[in-house]
C-alpha positions as CSV (number, residue, x, y, z in Angstrom):
1,M,-0.1,0.0,0.1
2,N,1.2,3.5,-0.9
3,T,2.0,5.4,2.4
4,Q,2.5,8.8,0.7
5,T,1.1,11.7,2.6
6,I,-1.6,13.7,0.8
7,K,-3.2,17.0,1.7
8,I,-6.9,16.3,1.8
9,L,-9.6,18.7,1.6
10,L,-13.1,17.0,2.3
11,T,-16.7,18.5,2.8
12,S,-19.5,16.7,4.6
13,G,-23.1,17.4,5.9
14,A,-25.7,19.2,4.2
15,T,-25.9,22.9,3.1
16,Q,-28.7,25.1,4.2
17,E,-30.7,27.7,2.3
18,P,-32.4,30.1,4.4
19,I,-36.0,31.0,3.4
20,D,-36.8,33.0,6.6
21,D,-35.0,33.5,10.1
22,V,-36.4,30.2,11.2
23,R,-36.6,28.1,8.3
24,F,-34.3,26.8,5.3
25,L,-34.1,24.6,2.5
26,G,-31.9,21.4,3.2
27,N,-32.1,17.8,3.3
28,R,-31.4,14.8,5.5
29,S,-27.7,14.1,5.2
30,S,-26.1,13.4,8.7
31,G,-22.6,13.9,7.4
32,K,-21.8,10.5,9.1
33,L,-20.0,9.1,6.1
34,G,-18.0,12.1,5.5
35,A,-16.8,12.2,9.2
36,L,-15.7,8.6,9.0
37,I,-13.8,9.3,5.9
38,A,-11.9,12.4,7.5
39,Y,-11.0,10.6,10.4
40,A,-9.8,7.2,8.4
41,A,-7.5,10.0,6.3
42,A,-6.1,11.5,9.4
43,V,-5.5,8.0,11.0
44,G,-4.0,6.9,7.7
45,G,-1.3,9.8,8.0
46,H,-2.9,12.4,5.8
47,E,-3.2,16.0,6.6
48,V,-7.0,16.6,6.4
49,T,-9.5,19.7,6.5
50,L,-13.1,19.1,6.7
51,L,-15.7,21.4,5.8
52,L,-18.4,20.6,8.1
53,G,-22.3,21.4,7.7
54,E,-23.8,23.2,10.5
55,H,-25.8,20.4,12.0
56,A,-23.6,17.3,10.6
57,Q,-21.9,14.8,12.6
58,P,-18.5,15.5,13.5
59,P,-15.7,13.1,13.4
60,A,-13.6,11.9,16.2
61,A,-10.7,14.3,17.0
62,H,-7.1,13.6,15.5
63,P,-4.2,16.0,15.4
64,R,-4.0,15.9,11.6
65,L,-7.8,16.8,11.3
66,S,-8.9,20.3,11.2
67,I,-12.6,21.4,10.8
68,L,-14.2,24.5,9.3
69,P,-18.0,25.1,9.3
70,F,-20.1,26.0,6.5
71,T,-24.0,26.8,6.2
72,T,-24.9,27.9,3.0
73,T,-24.1,26.7,-0.8
74,A,-22.4,30.0,-1.4
75,D,-20.5,29.9,1.8
76,L,-19.2,26.4,1.1
77,Q,-18.5,27.5,-2.7
78,A,-16.2,30.3,-1.4
79,Q,-14.4,28.3,1.3
80,L,-13.5,25.7,-1.6
81,H,-12.4,28.1,-4.0
82,A,-10.2,29.6,-1.5
83,L,-8.7,26.5,0.0
84,W,-8.6,24.1,-3.1
85,P,-5.3,25.4,-4.8
86,D,-3.3,24.4,-1.7
87,Y,-4.5,20.7,-1.6
88,T,-4.2,17.5,-3.8
89,L,-7.4,15.6,-3.2
90,L,-10.9,17.0,-2.9
91,I,-13.4,14.5,-1.5
92,M,-16.8,15.9,-2.0
93,A,-19.1,14.3,0.4
94,A,-21.5,17.1,1.1
95,A,-25.1,17.1,0.2
96,I,-25.5,20.3,-1.5
97,S,-29.2,21.8,-1.8
98,D,-30.3,21.8,-5.4
99,Y,-32.3,25.0,-4.8
100,T,-31.9,28.3,-3.0
101,P,-34.7,31.1,-2.5
102,K,-34.1,33.7,-5.4
103,N,-34.4,36.5,-3.4
104,N,-32.7,37.0,0.1
105,A,-34.1,35.3,3.1
106,I,-37.2,36.9,4.6
107,K,-36.4,39.0,7.8
108,G,-38.4,37.4,10.6
109,K,-40.9,34.4,10.4
110,I,-43.3,33.5,7.8
111,T,-46.7,33.2,9.4
112,R,-49.1,30.3,8.7
113,G,-51.4,32.4,6.9
114,M,-49.0,33.6,4.4
115,S,-49.7,32.1,1.1
116,D,-46.6,33.5,-1.3
117,I,-45.3,31.0,-3.4
118,L,-41.5,30.2,-2.6
119,D,-39.5,31.5,-5.6
120,V,-36.5,29.4,-6.0
121,Q,-33.4,29.2,-8.2
122,A,-30.8,26.3,-8.6
123,T,-27.7,26.6,-6.9
124,P,-24.2,26.3,-8.7
125,D,-22.7,23.0,-9.4
126,I,-19.8,23.6,-7.1
127,V,-17.8,20.5,-8.1
128,A,-18.0,21.2,-11.8
129,G,-17.0,25.0,-11.2
130,L,-13.8,23.8,-9.0
131,S,-12.8,21.1,-11.8
132,T,-12.4,23.9,-14.4
133,T,-9.7,25.3,-12.0
134,T,-8.1,22.0,-11.1
135,S,-4.1,21.6,-11.8
136,E,-2.8,18.6,-13.2
137,H,-1.6,17.3,-9.8
138,Q,-5.0,17.7,-8.2
139,R,-7.7,15.0,-8.1
140,I,-11.4,15.1,-7.2
141,I,-13.7,12.4,-5.9
142,A,-17.6,13.4,-6.1
143,F,-20.6,11.2,-4.8
144,A,-23.8,10.6,-6.4
145,L,-26.9,9.4,-4.4
146,E,-29.4,8.1,-6.6
147,E,-32.2,5.2,-6.8
148,A,-30.8,1.9,-7.0
149,K,-32.5,1.2,-10.4
150,N,-30.9,4.4,-12.0
151,L,-27.7,4.5,-9.9
152,Q,-24.6,3.4,-12.3
153,E,-26.5,5.5,-15.5
154,R,-26.8,8.6,-13.5
155,A,-23.4,8.1,-11.6
156,L,-21.5,7.7,-15.0
157,K,-23.4,11.0,-16.3
158,K,-22.1,12.9,-13.4
159,L,-18.7,11.7,-13.7
160,S,-18.5,13.0,-17.2
161,S,-20.8,16.3,-16.6
162,K,-18.7,17.2,-13.3
163,N,-15.2,16.4,-15.0
164,V,-14.1,14.8,-11.8
165,D,-11.8,11.9,-11.4
166,A,-14.0,9.3,-9.6
167,I,-17.4,9.1,-8.3
168,V,-18.9,7.1,-5.5
169,A,-22.4,5.9,-6.2
170,N,-24.7,4.7,-3.7
171,P,-28.2,4.1,-3.6
172,I,-30.7,6.5,-1.5
173,Q,-31.2,3.9,1.2
174,T,-27.4,4.7,2.4
175,M,-29.0,8.0,3.7
176,E,-29.3,7.7,7.6
177,S,-28.0,4.3,7.8
178,D,-25.0,2.8,9.5
179,R,-24.1,0.8,6.0
180,I,-23.4,1.4,2.4
181,E,-23.4,-0.5,-0.9
182,A,-21.3,1.7,-2.9
183,K,-19.2,1.5,-6.1
184,V,-16.9,3.8,-7.4
185,F,-16.5,4.7,-11.1
186,C,-13.4,6.1,-12.1
187,K,-12.5,8.7,-15.2
188,D,-10.2,6.1,-16.9
189,G,-13.0,3.5,-17.1
190,A,-12.1,1.5,-14.0
191,E,-14.6,0.2,-11.2
192,H,-14.1,-0.5,-7.7
193,S,-16.1,-1.8,-5.0
194,P,-15.2,-3.0,-1.4
195,G,-18.2,-5.5,-1.6
196,E,-21.7,-5.7,-0.8
197,C,-23.5,-3.7,1.9
198,I,-20.8,-2.7,4.4
199,S,-20.6,-0.5,7.6
200,K,-19.8,3.2,6.6
201,A,-16.6,3.0,8.7
202,T,-15.2,-0.1,6.8
203,F,-15.9,1.8,3.7
204,A,-14.3,4.7,4.8
205,R,-10.9,2.7,5.5
206,W,-11.1,1.1,2.2
207,L,-11.7,4.3,0.4
208,I,-8.5,5.9,1.9
209,S,-6.5,2.6,1.8
210,N,-7.2,2.7,-2.3
211,L,-6.9,6.3,-3.0
212,H,-3.9,5.9,-5.3
213,E,-5.4,3.0,-7.3
214,I,-8.7,5.0,-7.5
215,V,-7.5,8.4,-8.8
216,K,-4.0,7.9,-9.6
217,L,-2.4,10.1,-7.5
218,P,0.8,11.8,-8.5
219,N,4.0,11.0,-6.6
220,T,4.5,14.1,-4.6
221,E,4.8,14.6,-0.9
222,V,3.3,17.3,1.3
């Protein structure tokens, strides 16, 4: 196994798009898998910075692991663009909201009697944007959460459209579960899998142990 130290930037948890001072658009991502991957990477000897959603599960503490919080998609995007040039690998495990309110969040609290329709717009594809600024020595692993019947087709489509080096495809049932049944599709056409339904902790260790094979990392030390 290659023990080369890698500077890893990792995202985990869900973005929150404020509707008013109380409510937000979001999703049920717990951030559990991202936290486990971050900890496995630190234990594996890598230098890790984790961008963590506000209500996401944090990883166990480790001296090689630092955590920075994010809230909205715009917040996460700004932090990634500022940090990414200094890292070798991005593991994009965060669950990004597809939509955000078109105008600024309403001040105060929307009352039950208000019947206004929420006007939303699509959030930017953060990973696709980052891939256009990625250097030759950098690699990106994205995630695809889809229905099992469409999983491979949609994962391969995202692999191409986002222009990433690998994508971890897992079915919707993975959400809020302690187990995962994932397959990794790579830019070079290779496929990798740790086996059928395993614990998320086991998957995290497997992913970190196989990074060099999955994304063909360059031979450069931190």
